[in-house]
C-alpha positions in Angstrom: -199.7 54.3 151.7 -198.3 51.1 150.1 -196.9 50.8 146.6 -198.4 48.0 144.5 -195.7 45.5 144.4 -195.4 43.8 141.0 -194.4 40.2 141.7 -194.2 41.1 145.4 -197.7 40.7 146.7 -196.8 37.3 148.0 -194.0 38.6 150.2 -195.5 42.0 151.0 -196.1 42.5 154.7 -199.6 43.3 156.0 -200.1 46.7 157.7 -200.0 44.9 161.1 -196.9 43.0 160.2 -195.2 46.1 159.0 -196.1 48.1 162.1 -194.8 45.3 164.4 -191.6 44.9 162.4 -190.9 48.7 162.5 -191.6 48.8 166.2 -189.1 46.0 166.9 -186.2 46.9 164.6 -183.6 49.3 166.0 -181.6 50.7 163.0 -182.6 52.2 159.7 -180.5 53.3 156.7 -181.3 56.9 155.6 -180.5 58.1 152.1 -180.4 61.8 151.1 -178.9 63.6 148.1 -176.7 66.7 147.8 -177.5 69.7 145.5 -175.0 68.3 143.0 -176.7 64.9 143.0 -174.2 63.0 145.2 -176.0 60.5 147.4 -175.4 59.9 151.1 -176.5 57.0 153.2 -176.1 56.5 156.9 -177.6 54.6 159.8 -179.9 56.1 162.4 -182.2 55.0 165.3 -185.8 55.7 164.7 -189.4 55.5 166.1 -192.5 54.4 164.1 -195.8 55.7 165.3 -198.0 53.8 162.8 -198.1 56.8 160.4 -194.7 58.5 160.5 -191.1 57.5 160.9 -189.3 59.7 163.4 -185.6 60.2 163.0 -183.4 61.7 165.7 -180.4 63.2 163.7 -177.4 65.3 164.6 -178.1 68.7 163.2 -174.5 69.3 162.1 -174.6 66.1 160.0 -174.3 65.9 156.2 -177.8 64.4 156.2 -179.3 67.4 158.0 -177.5 69.8 155.6 -178.7 68.0 152.5 -182.2 67.8 153.8 -182.3 71.6 154.2 -181.8 72.0 150.5 -183.6 68.9 149.3 -186.1 67.2 151.7 -186.5 64.0 149.7 -185.5 61.0 151.7 -185.6 57.2 151.4 -185.3 55.0 154.5 -184.7 51.2 154.6 -185.2 49.0 157.6 -184.1 45.4 156.9 -182.8 42.2 158.4 -182.0 38.6 157.7 -178.9 36.6 156.8 -180.1 33.8 154.5 -182.1 34.5 151.4 -185.3 32.9 152.9 -185.0 35.1 156.0 -184.8 38.5 154.3 -187.4 41.0 155.2 -187.7 44.8 155.3 -189.5 48.0 154.6 -188.6 50.9 152.4 -190.2 54.3 153.1 -189.8 57.4 151.0 -191.1 60.9 150.9 -190.1 64.3 152.4 -188.4 64.8 155.7 -189.9 67.6 157.8 -188.0 69.1 160.8 -190.2 69.1 164.0 -189.5 71.1 167.1 -186.4 73.0 168.0 -183.1 72.3 166.2 -181.1 71.3 168.1 -183.5 69.8 170.6 -183.0 70.8 174.2 -186.3 69.6 175.5 -188.5 72.7 175.2 -192.2 71.8 175.3 -193.4 70.5 171.9 -196.7 68.6 172.1 -196.2 67.1 168.6 -193.0 65.4 169.9 -194.6 63.9 173.1 -195.5 60.6 171.4 -192.4 60.1 169.3 -190.1 60.9 172.2 -191.9 58.5 174.5 -191.7 55.7 171.9 -188.0 56.5 171.2 -187.0 56.6 174.9 -188.8 53.3 175.7 -187.2 51.6 172.7 -183.6 52.7 173.2 -183.3 53.8 176.8 -186.1 51.7 178.6 -187.5 54.8 180.1 -190.3 57.4 179.3 -187.9 60.3 179.7 -186.2 61.4 176.5 -182.6 62.5 177.0 -181.6 65.7 175.1 -178.0 66.5 174.3 -178.5 69.8 172.4 -176.9 68.2 169.3 -179.9 66.2 167.8 -183.2 67.2 166.4 -186.3 65.4 165.0 -187.2 64.7 161.4 -190.6 63.3 160.5 -191.1 61.2 157.4 -194.7 60.6 156.6 -194.1 58.3 153.7 -195.5 58.9 150.3 -194.5 55.3 149.3 -194.0 52.2 151.3 -192.6 48.9 150.0 -192.1 45.8 152.1 -190.9 42.2 151.8 -190.7 39.1 154.0 -189.1 36.2 152.1 -190.0 33.9 155.0 -193.5 33.8 153.3 -192.0 32.0 150.3 -191.8 28.8 152.3 -195.5 28.9 153.1 -198.4 27.6 150.9 -198.9 29.5 147.7 -202.0 31.7 147.3 -203.5 33.4 144.3 
């Protein structure tokens, strides 16, 4: 799902561009909120399967605690240094824990794909290491916004 971007259609990534970008990037910033409304943001590694963003988070983290009481989450993946290089994706929705928490590697068919993607991306192997401290959160976004300012240098289209 993509939010209609007012003024942003020209810089919005296509679905293919977005999927390629999310597959290549290594770090995202995850925002959660406490019961009293205090925001928390932190960096995590992730895997994108074309439909959902998979976050491998420490189960004793503030993030995990906040998501237990309020599953709303926003995630930003971005890069670029100069203004004309800025690009990124914001995904928001509800985080859902998947599999055992913490994860020790018990069979969970729903995690086969995300764990293979994650292990290849960060460890260059198909075998996902489990430390008994992390667990999986799945964000199937309700809203997606993207931008690629490099498109501003190209020819203008209607």
